[in-house]
MARFIPA-668465 format. One record per residue (C-alpha): residue number from 1; residue in three letters; z, x, y. Coordinates in steps of 0.05 Angstrom, whole numbers, plus 5000, padded with zeros to 4 digits. Layout:
REM MARFIPA-668465
> n,res,up,east,north
> NUM,ALA,Z,X,Y $
...
//
This chain:
REM MARFIPA-668465
> n,res,up,east,north
> 1,MET,4999,5000,5001 $
> 2,ASN,4980,5029,5068 $
> 3,HIS,5027,5038,5127 $
> 4,ARG,5006,4975,5166 $
> 5,ASN,5013,4930,5106 $
> 6,LEU,5082,4957,5093 $
> 7,GLU,5101,4944,5164 $
> 8,LYS,5077,4873,5161 $
> 9,GLU,5113,4863,5096 $
> 10,VAL,5179,4888,5125 $
> 11,ILE,5171,4842,5186 $
> 12,ASN,5151,4781,5141 $
> 13,LEU,5210,4795,5096 $
> 14,TYR,5257,4801,5155 $
> 15,CYS,5228,4737,5189 $
> 16,ALA,5231,4699,5124 $
> 17,GLU,5303,4718,5117 $
> 18,ALA,5295,4747,5050 $
> 19,ASP,5354,4778,5013 $
> 20,HIS,5380,4840,5043 $
> 21,GLU,5363,4885,4983 $
> 22,THR,5288,4867,4986 $
> 23,VAL,5285,4883,5059 $
> 24,GLU,5323,4948,5050 $
> 25,LYS,5275,4970,4994 $
> 26,ALA,5215,4955,5038 $
> 27,ILE,5245,4992,5097 $
> 28,GLN,5261,5053,5053 $
> 29,LYS,5190,5053,5026 $
> 30,LEU,5164,5048,5097 $
> 31,SER,5207,5107,5121 $
> 32,LYS,5191,5149,5060 $
> 33,GLU,5116,5139,5074 $
> 34,GLN,5126,5156,5148 $
> 35,SER,5161,5221,5131 $
> 36,GLN,5107,5240,5081 $
> 37,LYS,5055,5226,5135 $
> 38,LYS,5092,5269,5185 $
> 39,LYS,5099,5327,5133 $
> 40,LYS,5024,5320,5118 $
> 41,GLN,5007,5325,5194 $
> 42,LYS,5055,5383,5203 $
> 43,MET,5019,5421,5145 $
> 44,LYS,4950,5405,5174 $
> 45,LYS,4974,5433,5242 $
> 46,LYS,5003,5495,5211 $
> 47,GLN,4937,5508,5170 $
> 48,LYS,4898,5497,5233 $
> 49,MET,4942,5547,5272 $
> 50,LYS,4935,5598,5215 $
> 51,LYS,4859,5591,5215 $
> 52,LYS,4857,5598,5291 $
> 53,GLN,4899,5660,5290 $
> 54,LYS,4858,5690,5234 $
> 55,THR,4793,5679,5272 $
> 56,GLU,4822,5706,5337 $
> 57,LYS,4845,5768,5300 $
> 58,LYS,4778,5777,5270 $
> 59,GLN,4743,5770,5336 $
> 60,LYS,4793,5818,5367 $
> 61,MET,4780,5870,5314 $
> 62,LYS,4703,5863,5321 $
> 63,LYS,4707,5871,5396 $
> 64,LYS,4752,5930,5389 $
> 65,GLN,4706,5964,5338 $
> 66,LYS,4646,5949,5380 $
> 67,THR,4677,5981,5443 $
> 68,GLU,4701,6039,5404 $
> 69,LYS,4630,6051,5376 $
> 70,LYS,4602,6045,5448 $
> 71,GLN,4651,6094,5474 $
> 72,LYS,4639,6144,5418 $
> 73,MET,4562,6138,5431 $
> 74,LYS,4572,6149,5505 $
> 75,LYS,4616,6211,5495 $
> 76,LYS,4567,6239,5443 $
> 77,GLN,4508,6228,5490 $
> 78,LYS,4546,6261,5548 $
> 79,THR,4565,6321,5507 $
> 80,GLU,4492,6328,5483 $
> 81,LYS,4468,6324,5553 $
> 82,LYS,4518,6377,5577 $
> 83,GLN,4499,6423,5520 $
> 84,LYS,4424,6415,5536 $
> 85,ILE,4436,6431,5609 $
> 86,LYS,4479,6492,5592 $
> 87,LYS,4427,6516,5544 $
> 88,LYS,4372,6509,5599 $
> 89,GLN,4417,6544,5649 $
> 90,LYS,4429,6601,5600 $
> 91,HIS,4355,6608,5588 $
> 92,VAL,4341,6608,5663 $
> 93,THR,4392,6662,5675 $
> 94,VAL,4363,6706,5621 $
> 95,LEU,4295,6696,5652 $
> 96,ASN,4322,6714,5720 $
> 97,LYS,4352,6778,5693 $
> 98,LYS,4289,6797,5660 $
> 99,ILE,4250,6785,5724 $
> 100,GLN,4300,6827,5762 $
> 101,ARG,4295,6883,5712 $
> 102,HIS,4220,6880,5717 $
> 103,GLN,4220,6882,5792 $
> 104,LYS,4265,6943,5794 $
> 105,ASN,4218,6981,5749 $
//
């Protein structure tokens, strides 16, 4: 029997001035059903929160990994660029020294 029907039954029994025991049983049944319903809702809410937290954690981790990867790549590119520049400068200084030697002679 669903919740509304139980409520109607309790009201009808009470209005019909049925014996106290029958009304009490109907009320107990109704309250039991209500508590089960609340419990169910609470569990659903808890599961929903867990799922939400899990997805947020996942997204956070993805974002973190992505930013770390980006930073690593930037750093790598920067160091490569510096090394290239250093290598070119070294080559240029070597050439300059050769030119100077040649001019002296």
